[in-house]
C-alpha positions as CSV (number, residue, x, y, z in Angstrom):
1,M,-2.1,15.6,-11.2
2,A,-0.6,12.8,-13.2
3,I,1.0,9.9,-11.2
4,N,4.5,8.9,-11.8
5,W,4.2,5.6,-9.9
6,T,7.7,5.9,-8.7
7,G,9.1,6.0,-5.2
8,V,7.5,5.1,-1.8
9,F,3.7,5.0,-1.5
10,P,2.6,4.3,2.1
11,A,-0.5,2.1,2.5
12,L,-1.7,4.1,5.5
13,T,-3.6,2.6,8.4
14,T,-6.9,4.2,9.3
15,K,-6.7,5.8,12.8
16,F,-9.6,5.2,15.2
17,T,-10.5,6.7,18.5
18,A,-11.3,4.6,21.6
19,N,-15.0,4.9,20.7
20,D,-14.5,3.6,17.2
21,Q,-14.7,6.9,15.3
22,L,-12.2,8.2,12.7
23,D,-9.2,9.9,14.5
24,L,-8.4,12.6,12.0
25,P,-5.9,14.5,14.2
26,L,-3.8,11.4,14.8
27,F,-4.2,10.5,11.1
28,E,-2.8,13.9,10.2
29,K,0.1,13.5,12.6
30,N,1.1,10.3,10.8
31,L,0.5,11.9,7.3
32,N,2.7,14.8,8.2
33,A,5.5,12.4,9.2
34,Q,5.2,10.6,5.9
35,M,5.3,13.8,3.9
36,A,8.3,15.1,5.9
37,A,10.2,11.9,5.1
38,G,9.6,12.5,1.3
39,V,7.1,9.8,0.3
40,N,5.8,10.0,-3.3
41,G,2.1,9.3,-2.8
42,I,-0.5,8.1,-0.3
43,I,-2.7,5.0,-0.6
44,L,-6.0,4.9,1.4
45,G,-8.3,2.0,2.1
46,G,-6.0,-0.8,1.5
47,T,-5.5,-3.9,3.6
48,L,-3.7,-1.9,6.2
49,G,-6.4,0.7,6.0
50,E,-9.0,-1.8,7.1
51,A,-11.0,-1.2,4.0
52,S,-13.5,-4.0,4.5
53,V,-14.9,-2.4,7.7
54,L,-15.0,1.2,6.5
55,T,-18.2,2.8,5.4
56,T,-18.5,4.8,2.2
57,A,-19.0,8.0,4.3
58,E,-15.7,7.2,6.2
59,K,-13.9,6.7,2.9
60,E,-15.2,10.0,1.7
61,T,-14.0,11.8,4.8
62,L,-10.6,10.2,4.6
63,V,-10.0,10.9,1.0
64,K,-11.2,14.5,1.2
65,F,-9.2,15.2,4.4
66,T,-6.0,13.7,2.9
67,V,-6.4,15.5,-0.4
68,S,-6.8,18.8,1.5
69,K,-3.6,18.1,3.6
70,C,-1.5,16.9,0.6
71,A,-2.5,20.1,-1.3
72,D,-1.4,18.7,-4.7
73,K,2.1,18.0,-3.4
74,I,1.7,14.2,-3.7
75,P,-1.1,12.1,-5.2
76,V,-3.8,10.4,-3.1
77,V,-4.8,6.9,-4.3
78,L,-7.9,5.1,-3.2
79,N,-8.0,1.3,-3.1
80,I,-11.0,-0.5,-4.6
81,A,-11.8,-3.9,-3.2
82,E,-15.4,-4.8,-4.1
83,G,-17.3,-8.0,-4.8
84,A,-19.5,-6.6,-7.6
85,T,-18.4,-4.8,-10.7
86,R,-21.2,-2.2,-10.3
87,D,-19.9,-1.5,-6.8
88,A,-16.4,-1.1,-8.1
89,L,-17.6,1.3,-10.7
90,Q,-19.4,3.3,-8.1
91,Q,-16.3,3.5,-5.9
92,A,-14.2,4.7,-8.8
93,S,-16.8,7.4,-9.5
94,Y,-16.8,8.5,-5.9
95,A,-13.0,8.5,-5.7
96,Q,-12.8,10.9,-8.6
97,S,-15.5,13.2,-7.2
98,W,-13.7,13.2,-3.8
99,G,-10.5,14.4,-5.3
100,A,-8.4,11.2,-5.4
101,K,-5.8,11.2,-8.2
102,G,-5.6,7.5,-8.8
103,L,-7.0,4.0,-7.9
104,M,-5.4,0.8,-6.7
105,M,-7.6,-2.2,-7.7
106,L,-7.8,-5.7,-6.4
107,P,-9.6,-8.4,-8.4
108,P,-13.2,-9.2,-7.4
109,M,-13.6,-10.0,-3.8
110,R,-15.4,-13.2,-2.5
111,Y,-15.5,-14.8,-6.0
112,K,-12.6,-16.5,-7.7
113,S,-12.9,-15.0,-11.2
114,D,-11.2,-16.7,-14.1
115,H,-9.0,-15.1,-16.8
116,R,-11.8,-13.6,-18.8
117,E,-13.8,-12.4,-15.8
118,T,-10.8,-10.8,-14.2
119,V,-9.8,-8.9,-17.3
120,T,-13.3,-7.8,-18.0
121,Y,-13.7,-6.6,-14.4
122,F,-10.5,-4.4,-14.6
123,K,-11.4,-3.1,-18.1
124,A,-14.9,-2.2,-17.0
125,V,-13.6,0.1,-14.3
126,A,-10.7,1.5,-16.4
127,N,-13.0,2.4,-19.3
128,A,-15.4,4.2,-16.9
129,T,-12.9,6.5,-15.2
130,E,-10.2,8.9,-16.2
131,L,-8.1,8.1,-13.1
132,P,-4.8,6.2,-13.5
133,I,-4.9,2.7,-12.0
134,M,-2.5,0.4,-10.3
135,I,-3.4,-3.3,-10.3
136,Y,-2.9,-5.0,-7.0
137,N,-1.6,-8.5,-7.8
138,N,-1.7,-10.5,-4.5
139,P,-2.7,-14.1,-5.2
140,V,-1.4,-15.3,-1.8
141,D,-3.9,-13.4,0.2
142,Y,-6.7,-12.8,-2.4
143,K,-6.5,-16.1,-4.4
144,I,-6.5,-14.6,-7.9
145,E,-3.3,-14.1,-9.8
146,V,-3.2,-11.4,-12.4
147,T,-1.0,-13.2,-15.0
148,L,1.2,-11.8,-17.6
149,D,-1.3,-12.9,-20.2
150,M,-3.9,-10.9,-18.4
151,F,-1.6,-7.8,-18.4
152,E,-1.2,-8.3,-22.1
153,E,-4.9,-7.6,-22.6
154,L,-5.0,-4.9,-19.9
155,A,-2.3,-3.0,-21.7
156,A,-5.0,-1.8,-24.1
157,C,-6.3,0.5,-21.3
158,A,-4.0,3.4,-21.2
159,N,-4.9,4.3,-17.6
160,I,-3.9,0.9,-16.3
161,Q,-0.4,2.1,-15.6
162,S,1.2,0.1,-12.8
163,V,1.1,-3.0,-10.7
164,K,1.5,-3.5,-7.0
165,E,3.6,-6.7,-7.2
166,S,2.7,-8.9,-4.2
167,T,3.0,-12.4,-5.8
168,R,6.0,-13.1,-3.4
169,D,8.0,-14.2,-6.5
170,V,10.8,-11.7,-7.1
171,T,11.4,-13.1,-10.6
172,N,8.0,-11.7,-11.6
173,V,9.7,-8.3,-11.8
174,T,12.0,-9.6,-14.5
175,R,9.2,-11.4,-16.3
176,M,7.1,-8.2,-16.4
177,I,10.1,-6.1,-17.7
178,N,11.1,-8.7,-20.3
179,R,7.5,-8.9,-21.6
180,F,6.4,-5.3,-21.4
181,G,9.4,-3.1,-21.1
182,N,8.4,0.0,-19.3
183,R,4.7,-0.2,-20.2
184,F,3.8,-0.9,-16.6
185,K,5.5,0.7,-13.6
186,I,6.2,-2.0,-11.0
187,L,5.9,-1.3,-7.2
188,C,6.9,-3.9,-4.7
189,G,4.0,-4.7,-2.3
190,V,5.8,-7.0,0.1
191,D,8.0,-5.3,2.6
192,T,10.4,-8.2,3.1
193,L,11.2,-8.3,-0.6
194,A,11.4,-4.6,-1.3
195,M,15.1,-4.1,-1.6
196,E,15.5,-7.3,-3.8
197,E,12.8,-6.1,-6.2
198,L,14.1,-2.5,-6.3
199,C,17.5,-3.9,-7.3
200,L,15.8,-6.0,-10.0
201,G,14.3,-2.9,-11.5
202,A,11.1,-2.2,-9.6
203,D,10.1,1.5,-9.8
204,G,8.6,1.9,-6.3
205,W,7.5,0.4,-3.0
206,V,3.9,0.2,-1.7
207,A,5.1,0.0,1.9
208,G,3.6,-1.1,5.2
209,L,6.1,-0.5,8.0
210,V,6.6,2.9,6.5
211,C,3.6,3.8,8.6
212,A,5.8,3.6,11.7
213,F,9.2,4.2,10.1
214,P,8.9,6.6,7.1
215,A,12.4,8.0,7.1
216,E,14.1,4.6,7.0
217,T,11.8,3.3,4.3
218,V,12.4,6.4,2.0
219,A,16.2,6.1,2.8
220,I,16.4,2.5,1.5
221,F,14.5,3.4,-1.7
222,N,16.7,6.5,-2.4
223,L,19.9,4.7,-1.6
224,V,19.1,1.7,-3.9
225,K,18.2,4.0,-6.7
226,A,21.4,6.0,-6.2
227,G,23.4,2.7,-6.5
228,K,24.5,2.9,-2.9
229,I,23.7,-0.8,-2.2
230,A,26.0,-1.3,0.8
231,E,24.4,1.7,2.6
232,A,20.9,0.5,1.8
233,T,21.7,-3.0,2.8
234,S,22.8,-1.9,6.3
235,I,19.5,-0.2,6.9
236,Y,17.5,-3.0,5.4
237,R,19.1,-5.6,7.6
238,W,18.3,-3.6,10.7
239,F,14.7,-3.2,9.3
240,M,14.0,-6.9,8.5
241,P,12.6,-8.1,11.8
242,L,10.2,-5.2,11.7
243,L,9.4,-5.7,8.0
244,E,8.4,-9.2,8.8
245,L,5.4,-7.8,10.7
246,D,3.9,-7.0,7.3
247,I,3.6,-10.6,6.2
248,H,1.4,-11.9,9.0
249,P,-2.4,-12.2,9.1
250,K,-2.4,-9.7,12.0
251,L,-0.3,-7.1,10.1
252,V,-2.8,-4.4,10.9
253,Q,-2.5,-4.9,14.7
254,Y,1.3,-5.4,14.5
255,I,1.9,-2.3,12.4
256,K,-0.5,-0.2,14.5
257,L,1.4,-1.2,17.6
258,A,4.6,-0.1,15.8
259,E,3.1,3.2,15.0
260,T,2.1,3.7,18.6
261,Q,5.6,3.0,19.8
262,A,7.0,5.3,17.2
263,G,4.7,8.1,18.5
264,I,2.6,8.5,15.3
265,G,-0.3,6.1,15.8
266,S,-2.6,4.2,18.2
267,E,-3.4,0.5,18.6
268,Y,-7.2,0.9,18.1
269,V,-8.6,-1.4,15.4
270,R,-12.2,-2.0,14.3
271,A,-13.9,-5.3,15.2
272,P,-13.8,-8.1,14.3
273,R,-10.1,-7.3,14.7
274,L,-9.0,-7.0,18.3
275,T,-6.0,-5.2,19.8
276,L,-3.2,-7.5,20.9
277,E,-2.9,-8.8,24.4
278,G,-0.9,-11.2,26.6
279,K,2.1,-13.1,25.3
280,E,1.5,-12.2,21.7
281,R,1.6,-8.5,22.4
282,E,4.7,-8.8,24.5
283,E,6.5,-10.7,21.7
284,I,5.6,-8.2,19.1
285,L,6.3,-5.3,21.4
286,K,9.8,-6.7,22.0
287,I,10.5,-6.8,18.2
288,I,9.4,-3.2,17.8
289,N,11.2,-1.8,20.9
290,D,14.4,-3.6,20.0
291,G,14.2,-2.1,16.5
292,I,13.6,1.4,17.9
293,A,16.4,1.0,20.4
294,S,18.9,0.1,17.6
295,R,17.5,2.5,15.0
296,P,20.2,3.5,12.6
297,K,21.3,7.1,12.2
298,L,20.4,8.3,8.7
């Protein structure tokens, strides 16, 4: 399955049981809600997926399970976030053998690579796999910016096809289009900037709060692309207090709480993360419940 890299791609959370095992039945419930809403692909093992605390065996289970449930209707993409190039190459090989249809790739973890090192890292993986790749450009959280000059060199790899644009600078969408035309598909990776970047020409949205509110997320995308800006804006303004949960260091706990309140998830996270408690939980719960209470009719 080729990937069009257009539309809404949920970065799904990983569901755990109370005794810290994968909760596949609950994961499937959420996955079904995403597919029913009309999402265009599924991303596993990203920041929201708690990738850094998943074992390779758990990633294998998640990918194979998701692939089986998606049944070639939409592509399954695995995130690669590794410290060593050889580990990234191994993960890419695993992903293909497990049935993933694409990769999302962060720059090297735990080492701030320079221009040459970053490009060489991405090219090494791209040249070793047939899978299409989306570069995850998030210098705010991961401290390495994939610059336009880097993309100029990466364009030589045909399977590097898209970018998850998380620089927090909406003008980067215009810069990418001005420089590369349609060579790279652009997907917004920051929930609070999604409508702005879609209006500027972004092709898709790698979304977070979609995990709890899939129908509303897909509606905004579809309305913007249909030119129905006023209708999209109305939903987006309702959504904004919830979307802001995506740009906090505890986005995993916040979004999992939202999933719980929406009836398609649980609060369980894997240590060192801890579930919310006390005043913080009450404050986040109020934002979520206020949003659910005023949920727009689509």
